[in-house]
Every structure is written in C-alpha cells, then in structure tokens.
C-alpha positions in Angstrom: 0.0 0.0 0.0 1.4 3.4 -1.1 2.2 5.7 1.8 0.7 9.1 1.8 3.1 12.0 1.5 3.1 15.0 3.8 2.0 17.2 0.9 -1.0 15.1 0.1 -2.1 15.0 3.7 -1.6 18.7 4.0 -3.6 19.4 0.9 -6.5 17.1 2.0 -6.5 18.9 5.4 -6.7 22.3 3.7 -9.6 21.1 1.5 -11.5 19.8 4.5 -11.1 23.0 6.3 -12.2 25.0 3.3 -15.2 22.8 2.7 -16.1 22.9 6.4 -16.0 26.7 6.4 -18.2 26.9 3.4 -20.8 24.6 5.0 -20.9 26.6 8.2 -21.6 29.9 6.5 -24.0 28.5 3.8 -21.8 29.1 0.8 -22.0 26.5 -1.9 -19.6 25.8 -4.8 -22.0 27.1 -7.4 -24.8 24.6 -6.7 -28.3 25.7 -6.1 -29.8 23.6 -3.2 -33.5 23.5 -2.7 -34.8 26.1 -0.1 -35.8 24.4 3.1 -39.0 25.6 4.8 -37.3 26.2 8.1 -33.7 26.5 9.3 -31.2 29.2 9.9 -28.6 29.9 7.3 -26.6 33.1 7.5 -26.4 33.4 3.7 -30.2 33.8 3.7 -31.0 35.5 7.0 -28.5 38.4 7.1 -31.1 40.4 5.1 -33.8 39.3 7.6 -31.8 40.8 10.5 -31.5 44.1 8.5 -35.3 44.2 8.2 -35.8 43.4 11.9 -33.3 46.0 13.0 -34.9 48.6 10.8 -38.4 47.9 12.1 -37.2 48.2 15.7 -35.5 51.5 15.0 -38.8 52.8 13.6 -40.8 51.7 16.7 -38.3 52.9 19.3 -37.7 56.2 17.4 -41.4 56.8 17.2 -41.7 56.5 21.0 -38.8 58.8 21.6 -40.5 61.4 19.4 -43.2 61.7 22.0 -40.8 63.6 24.2 -38.0 64.9 22.0 -37.8 68.7 21.1 -35.7 69.5 18.1 -34.6 73.0 19.3 -31.4 74.7 20.4 -33.2 77.2 22.5 -34.0 77.0 26.3 -37.1 75.1 27.4 -39.2 74.6 30.6 -38.7 70.9 30.4 -37.1 69.7 33.6 -33.5 68.7 33.1 -31.9 69.7 36.4 -33.3 73.2 36.9 -36.1 74.3 39.2 -39.7 73.9 38.0 -41.0 76.9 36.0 -37.5 78.1 35.2 -36.1 78.0 31.7 -33.2 75.6 31.2 -29.7 76.8 30.6 -29.2 74.0 28.1 -30.6 73.5 24.6 -34.1 72.0 24.4 -32.8 69.1 22.3 -30.3 68.1 25.0 -32.7 68.9 27.8 -35.5 66.7 26.4 -33.0 63.9 26.0 -32.0 64.4 29.6 -35.7 64.2 30.5 -36.2 60.9 28.6 -33.2 59.4 30.4 -34.1 60.5 33.9 -37.9 61.0 34.1 -39.6 58.9 31.4 -40.4 55.3 32.6 -38.0 52.9 30.9 -36.7 56.0 29.1 -33.0 55.3 29.6 -33.4 51.7 28.3 -35.5 52.9 25.3 -32.9 55.5 24.3 -30.0 53.2 24.9 -31.6 50.4 22.9 -32.3 52.8 20.1 -28.6 53.9 20.1 -27.3 50.3 20.2 -30.0 49.3 17.7 -28.6 51.9 15.2 -25.1 50.3 15.6 -26.6 46.8 15.1 -28.6 48.1 12.0 -25.4 49.4 10.4 -23.5 46.3 11.3 -26.1 44.0 9.8 -26.2 46.1 6.6 -22.4 45.8 6.3 -22.5 42.1 7.0 -25.3 41.5 4.4 -23.3 43.5 1.8 -20.0 41.6 2.4 -21.9 38.3 2.4 -23.4 39.1 -0.9 -20.0 40.1 -2.2 -18.3 36.9 -1.3 -21.2 34.7 -2.3 -21.5 36.4 -5.7 -25.2 37.0 -5.2 -25.0 39.9 -7.7 -24.1 37.4 -10.4 -27.4 35.7 -10.4 -29.7 36.6 -13.3 -31.9 39.6 -12.5 -30.0 40.4 -9.2 -28.0 43.3 -10.5 -30.7 45.9 -9.6 -31.0 44.3 -6.2 -27.3 44.8 -5.6 -27.4 48.4 -6.7 -30.3 49.0 -4.4 -28.3 47.4 -1.6 -25.4 49.7 -2.1 -27.6 52.8 -2.1 -29.3 51.4 1.0 -25.9 51.3 2.7 -25.3 55.0 1.9 -28.8 55.9 3.3 -28.3 53.8 6.5 -24.9 55.5 7.1 -26.6 58.9 6.5 -29.3 57.9 9.0 -26.6 57.3 11.6 -24.9 60.6 10.7 -28.0 62.7 11.2 -29.2 60.8 14.3 -25.8 61.3 16.0 -26.5 65.1 16.3 -30.0 64.9 17.7 -28.9 64.5 21.4 -27.0 67.8 20.9 -24.1 67.0 23.1 -20.8 68.7 22.8 -19.2 65.5 21.4 -21.9 65.0 18.7 -21.9 68.6 17.7 -18.1 68.7 17.3 -18.1 65.4 15.3 -20.9 66.7 13.1 -19.0 69.9 12.3 -15.9 67.9 11.4 -18.0 65.6 9.2 -19.5 68.5 7.4 -16.0 69.8 6.7 -15.1 66.5 5.2 -18.3 66.5 3.1 -17.4 70.0 1.8 -14.1 68.6 0.6 -15.8 66.4 -2.0 -15.4 67.8 -5.5 -18.5 69.2 -7.2 -21.1 67.5 -4.9 -19.5 68.4 -1.6 -20.6 72.1 -1.2 -24.2 71.5 -2.3 -24.5 68.6 0.2 -23.0 70.6 3.0 -25.4 73.5 2.3 -28.3 71.1 2.3 -27.3 70.0 5.8 -26.5 73.4 7.2 -29.7 75.1 6.1 -29.5 78.8 7.0 -26.1 78.3 8.6 -27.3 78.6 12.2 -27.2 75.8 14.8 -31.0 75.6 14.7 -30.9 75.3 11.0 -28.5 72.4 11.2 -30.5 70.6 13.9 -33.8 71.1 12.0 -32.3 69.7 8.8 -30.8 66.7 10.6 -34.1 66.1 12.4 -36.1 66.2 9.2 -33.7 63.8 7.4 -33.4 61.4 10.3 -37.2 61.2 11.1 -38.9 61.5 7.8 -36.9 61.6 4.5 -34.3 58.9 5.1 -36.7 56.3 6.8 -39.1 56.6 3.8 -36.3 56.2 1.3 -34.9 53.2 3.2 -38.3 51.6 3.4 -38.7 51.9 -0.3 -35.3 50.4 -1.0 -35.8 47.6 1.4 -39.0 46.7 -0.4 -37.2 46.8 -3.8 -34.2 44.9 -2.5 -36.2 42.1 -0.8 -36.6 39.0 -3.0 -38.1 36.5 -0.6 -41.9 36.7 0.1 -42.6 36.9 3.9 -45.9 35.1 3.8 -46.8 32.4 4.5 -43.4 30.5 4.7 -41.1 33.0 6.4 -43.1 34.9 8.9 -42.7 32.5 11.9 -38.9 32.3 11.5 -38.7 36.0 11.0 -40.8 36.6 14.1 -38.8 34.2 16.2 -35.5 35.9 15.4 -37.0 39.4 15.7 -38.2 38.6 19.3 -34.8 37.2 20.2 -33.0 40.2 18.7 -35.2 42.7 20.6 -34.9 40.7 23.8 -31.1 40.6 23.7 -30.9 44.3 22.6 -33.1 45.4 25.5 -31.2 43.2 27.9 -27.8 44.7 26.9 -29.3 48.2 27.0 -30.6 47.5 30.6 -27.1 46.5 31.7 -25.0 49.1 29.9 -27.2 52.2 30.0 -25.8 55.0 27.8 -24.5 58.0 29.8 -25.5 61.4 28.3 -22.5 63.7 27.9 -22.7 67.4 28.5 -24.7 69.7 26.2 -23.3 71.6 23.3 -22.1 75.1 24.3 -21.3 74.2 27.9 -18.1 76.3 28.2 -17.6 75.3 31.8 -17.1 71.6 31.0 -14.0 70.0 29.6 -14.1 69.8 25.8 -14.1 66.1 24.8 -12.0 64.7 22.1 -13.9 64.7 18.8 -14.6 61.1 17.9 -17.3 60.0 15.4 -19.3 56.8 15.7 -17.4 53.6 15.0 -18.7 53.3 11.4 -17.0 56.6 10.4 -13.8 56.1 12.4 -11.9 54.7 9.4 -12.4 57.8 7.3 -11.4 60.1 10.3 -8.2 58.0 10.7 -7.2 58.4 7.1 -7.1 62.2 7.6 -4.5 61.6 10.4 -2.0 60.2 7.8 0.8 62.6 7.2 0.3 64.3 3.8 -3.3 63.1 3.4 -5.9 65.9 3.1 -9.6 65.7 3.9 -10.2 65.8 0.1 -8.0 62.7 -0.3 -9.8 60.8 2.5 -13.3 61.6 1.1 -12.2 60.8 -2.5 -11.0 57.4 -1.3 -14.4 56.7 0.5 -16.3 57.7 -2.7 -14.1 55.4 -4.8 -14.9 52.5 -2.5 -18.6 53.2 -2.9 -18.3 53.6 -6.7 -16.4 50.2 -6.8 -19.2 48.5 -4.9 -21.9 50.1 -6.9 -20.5 49.1 -10.3 -19.3 45.7 -9.1 -21.9 43.6 -11.1 -20.5 45.3 -14.3 -16.8 45.0 -13.3 -16.9 41.4 -12.3 -17.6 39.7 -15.6 -16.7 36.1 -14.5 -19.5 33.6 -15.3 -18.7 31.7 -12.1 -20.3 32.7 -8.7 -17.9 30.5 -6.7 -15.5 32.8 -4.8 -12.4 30.7 -5.6 -13.0 31.2 -9.3 -12.6 35.0 -8.8 -9.2 35.5 -7.1 -8.9 39.2 -8.0 -12.2 40.1 -6.4 -11.5 37.8 -3.5 -8.3 39.7 -2.8 -10.1 43.1 -3.2 -12.9 42.1 -0.9 -10.8 40.7 1.9 -8.4 43.6 1.6 -11.2 46.1 1.9 -12.7 44.2 4.9 -9.3 44.0 6.6 -8.6 47.7 5.9 -12.0 48.7 7.3 -11.5 46.7 10.5 -7.9 47.8 11.1 -8.6 51.5 10.5 -11.7 51.4 12.7 -9.7 49.9 15.6 -6.8 52.2 15.0 -9.0 55.3 14.9 -10.7 54.2 18.2 -7.3 53.6 20.0 -5.5 56.7 18.8 -8.0 59.4 17.7 -6.5 62.5 16.2 -2.9 61.2 16.5 -0.8 61.9 13.4 0.6 58.9 11.6 3.8 58.9 9.6 4.0 57.2 6.2 6.5 54.7 7.6 4.1 53.6 10.3 1.3 53.4 7.7 3.4 51.1 5.6 4.4 48.9 8.6 0.7 48.5 9.6 -1.0 48.1 6.2 1.8 46.4 4.3 1.8 43.1 6.2 -2.0 42.9 6.1 -2.2 43.4 2.3 0.9 41.2 1.8 -0.4 38.3 3.9 -3.8 38.6 2.2 -2.2 38.4 -1.3 -0.1 35.4 -0.4 -3.1 33.5 1.1 -5.3 34.2 -1.9 -2.6 33.3 -4.4 -1.7 30.1 -2.5 -5.3 28.8 -2.4 -6.0 29.8 -6.0 -2.8 28.0 -7.2 -3.9 24.9 -5.4 -7.4 25.3 -6.7 -6.2 25.6 -10.3 -4.0 22.5 -10.0 -7.1 20.6 -8.8 -9.0 21.5 -11.9 -10.4 25.0 -11.2 -13.9 25.7 -12.3 -15.0 22.1 -12.9 -18.5 21.0 -14.0 -19.9 21.2 -10.4 -19.0 24.8 -10.2 -21.0 26.2 -13.1 -23.4 29.1 -12.9 -26.4 28.2 -10.7 -28.7 29.0 -13.6 -27.3 26.0 -15.5 -27.6 23.5 -12.8 -30.8 21.5 -12.3 -31.9 21.1 -8.7 -31.3 17.6 -7.4 -34.2 15.3 -7.1 -35.4 14.7 -3.6 -36.8 11.3 -2.7 -40.1 11.6 -0.9 -41.3 9.0 1.5 -44.1 6.7 0.2 -46.5 7.7 3.0 -46.4 10.4 5.7 -46.4 7.9 8.6 -44.1 5.2 7.4 -40.8 6.9 8.1 -39.3 6.4 11.6 -37.3 9.1 13.2 -33.6 8.7 12.4 -30.9 8.7 15.0 -29.8 12.2 14.0 -33.3 13.5 14.4 -33.6 11.9 17.8 -30.3 13.4 18.9 -31.4 16.8 17.6 -34.6 16.4 19.6 -32.7 15.6 22.7 -30.4 18.6 22.3 -33.3 20.9 21.4 -35.4 19.8 24.4 -32.4 20.2 26.8 -31.5 23.7 25.5 -35.1 24.8 25.3 -35.7 23.9 29.0 -32.4 25.5 30.0 -33.2 28.6 28.1 -36.7 28.9 29.6 -35.3 28.4 33.1 -32.7 31.0 32.4 -35.4 33.4 31.1 -37.2 33.0 34.4 -34.1 33.9 36.3 -34.1 37.2 34.4 -37.2 38.2 36.4 -35.3 37.9 39.7 -32.9 40.6 38.5 -35.7 42.9 37.3 -35.1 42.4 33.5 -38.8 42.1 32.7 -38.7 43.2 29.1 -35.9 40.9 28.0 -37.7 38.0 29.7 -41.0 38.7 27.9 -39.3 38.9 24.4 -37.1 35.8 25.0 -40.1 33.8 26.3 -42.2 34.9 23.3 -39.3 33.9 21.0 -39.2 30.4 22.5 -42.9 30.0 22.1 -42.7 31.0 18.4 -39.9 28.6 17.9 -42.0 25.8 19.1 -44.9 26.9 16.9 -42.5 26.9 13.9 -41.2 23.5 14.7 -44.7 22.1 14.9 -45.4 23.1 11.3 -42.1 22.0 9.8 -42.1 19.4 7.0 -40.3 16.8 9.1 -42.9 17.2 11.9 -45.8 16.7 9.4 -44.1 13.5 8.1 -43.9 12.1 11.6 -40.5 13.3 12.7 -40.1 14.6 16.3 -41.4 18.1 16.9 -38.4 20.4 17.2 -36.0 18.1 15.4 -35.0 20.6 12.8 -31.7 22.2 12.4 -33.2 25.7 12.5 -34.9 25.1 15.9 -31.7 23.5 17.3 -29.6 26.5 16.3 -32.3 28.9 17.7 -32.5 27.2 21.0 -28.6 27.2 21.3 -28.4 30.9 20.5 -31.3 31.7 22.8 -29.7 29.8 25.7 -26.4 31.6 25.1 -28.2 34.9 24.9 -29.9 34.3 28.3 -26.6 33.1 29.8 -24.8 36.2 28.5 -27.4 38.5 30.1 -27.2 36.7 33.4 -23.4 36.5 33.6 -22.9 40.2 32.6 -25.5 41.3 35.0 -23.9 39.4 37.9 -20.5 40.8 36.9 -21.8 44.4 36.8 -23.4 44.0 40.2 -20.3 42.5 41.8 -18.0 45.2 40.3 
C-alpha cells in the first residue's frame, strides 16, 4: 500500500477546512440547493436581520418622538433646573435628559435605540459583504437588487450621521462639524450637500435639517429600497422564523441596554465643561483616521471613500466572470478581503488613537503586512485550486444546474425518526428547557422586558417546529436544524445577560 506523503495529507486537510467553512456559512460551490422551509442559514438570513433592526428603529424612534424637542433654545422641560425656570441648556439636550431620567424605561429605550442603530449598520455591512463573497449579484436579475443594496448602505450611514447630532451633546456637535468639513471637501457635490445639511447656517438650521432627514426623509427612502431589494416573500413561509429571530433580537438588545445604560454627555455650548476629544461613531472612524495620515488631506480621504462606494456600486459590471464561486474569482476575492481587513484595522486604529498623526512609515508597517499576507493567502489557495481543476463541472453558474431530485417517503407515517433527528430532539429539548429556566431567572434581576421577548421567541420557535415538513411526516417536533440553532443561540443569549448582570453587580 502506497504511503501518503506529507504534501497530500496537508492538501487534504486544507480542502477539508475550506469545505467545512463553506458549509458553516452557507456558501455552496456554485450549486443551487433547494430552499428548506425552516432553518437558519446566515447566507439567507442576514437580510432578515437588517429588516428586523430597521423595524425596531422605527418603533423605538417613534416612542422617543413623544418627548424629543428639536430645538437649540431653552425650554421649561425639567433637566436639572427648578420647575417653571427656563433651562440653561438647549431643548434638544434637555428633552434627551428628561427621557433618560424622568420617562419610565426612558433610559433603556434611548440606549436600545442607540445600540440598535449600531446593530442596524453592522447587519447592513454584514449583508453587503456576504453578498459580495457569495456572488449574489451574479445571479440573473439580481444586478438591480445589488445596486439598491449599495444605495441602502449609503442611506443607512446617513441615518446614523443625522441621528448622532440629535442628542445635541458637545461631542456629537463637534463630530458633526468635522464631518461637514469632510463633506465639503468632496469635489462638485460636496458644497451642495453641506449646504443642504447646514440650512440657513445657524445651529438651529443644522439641527432642524438633521431632524427632518433622520425622522422623515431617510426612513421613507430606506423603506422603499428595502421593499425593492427584498426578494423573498414573507408570507406564508417565512413569517414564523422572522418573528422568532425578531423577538430574540429585541430581547437581547433590551437586555444589553438594561445592563449598559448609555450615559448622556454634557450639552453643546457648555463652556464650563472640559471639551471632549472629537470622535465620530465607529462606522466613520476609518475615514477620520485616514485624515491623520501625514500628507493626506480631507479631500483625499473623502475621495477614497467615494471610490470605494463607486467600486461597490458598479461591481456587477466590473466582475464579468461567469462563475459565482469565490475561488474562481481570485482578484475580487483579494479586493474584498483587503477592503474588509482595511476597514477593521482602520476602525480599531481610529478608536485607539483618535487624532494622533501617523507617519508614512508607520502606515506602511501597519497596512503592508495585512495586504501582503492577504495576497499570499489568496494566491496560494488559488494556485492549489487551479491545480485541482479549477472551475469544474460542479461549479457552473447556478442557472445552468438543475436542482437535485429529492426522494419523498411513500407515506407520511411510514418513516421512523432517524438517530440524527432523535439526537437533535434531545439537544433541542435540553437547550429549550435550560433557556426557559434562564429566562425565568431574568425576572429575579428585574429584567422584565428581555424576559418577555425571549419567552415569546421560544414559544414562536415551538410553533415553527410544529409546522415544519419533518414534523408533518412524523419526525419529532423540534427536530429541525433551525430550531436547534435557535435554542442554542437563545440559551447563550440568556446566559450572556445573566453573567454580565452578575459581573456588573459584583464590580
């Protein structure tokens, strides 16, 4: 028997790791598997989380509007002064103070809206990169959906930009002024955009424009684009799974907001307070950090950001490869991973050293190894892939592959549960019971709202499992992969809330 060489064992190990990674994230090598009725696959549900996050932002923002006052002038709303006396702070900040300290659950509501905005932007970015690496824009008829998704990213970032000013703190006001300076640096379109935001040039004009864009214009535009971008009908197949994950998302979000309540900084114009370092939200840190590079002007930083958006927008027309499989597109694999690595590195760098000048040598020492290692990894895997045959017959375009035939059981009651289904049922039952018990413990710490949402999510998960195809054929209720994954995530979410709450209390 021929002995296996080290190179052959090494190559087989790499192939197994690559295939395992693709299976975990839902990427297929060009094949078009049939859509299951239930189950959680990130390649399909990243868009659902975008929808859930957007709906929650609309609901929480609508409740905040009941108390918020978009004005820079004094108000009689109580924010630390005596009753009947006008405040020394702007009404926008004062009404925010009133929400945090006087409205029932106001601090949790405002904090969850803030964290929900971060989650919304994160899910949009995750959905975009997922579609990039999966080649979703290469499917017939999906080009317009990709273009709508890129425009949606711009609108969501604009939503975060305009909402950041509404609390009217000194930090948010300074960051907005710096951002407007960067926008003015854009050639041709920069000055008109800045004038559109500034209004009549007064602080009240700026706040009024930001309020109008954040509350009315941008949400309407985002809702229209979400409708145009969405390709999966919600009823009747998707609504239970969507409701389940929506309840879990809201429960975890409110739980985190209950533990880490946002602290309101001082108001804009408070000359007696120490002026904070101007730091934008995390999703704009990478642009701010580019300006810190020696020799880089604001015009250069904004031009680079625009070029990235232009590249993403015209991607369906630039990537002309007929293959959707990512290993058949090494150039765009390198560009995508480099862009992702650059975004993560610059965001972390901007958070750690905001406003600190960076020399060209230090830039080369930080970015050079990232790009070099990425190029070597992509080149190595593509070389091995080409040696193995490259774009073989099983990696054709999904439109040319017929879906595999699925053998159906002769009757709905003949099939006995398999050992895998029984094992999934055991794990699902164990995790469900543990998750429900953990949810009950949330009540002992006063986290009523997270408990209600998580409990409702478990009940919807059971309802979804009861109508799954396997259950209708006689398989155990709850023995589906989607329900197993949900119960595991639900249990981890409850455990996370409990552990962090205990740690906060002890510290």
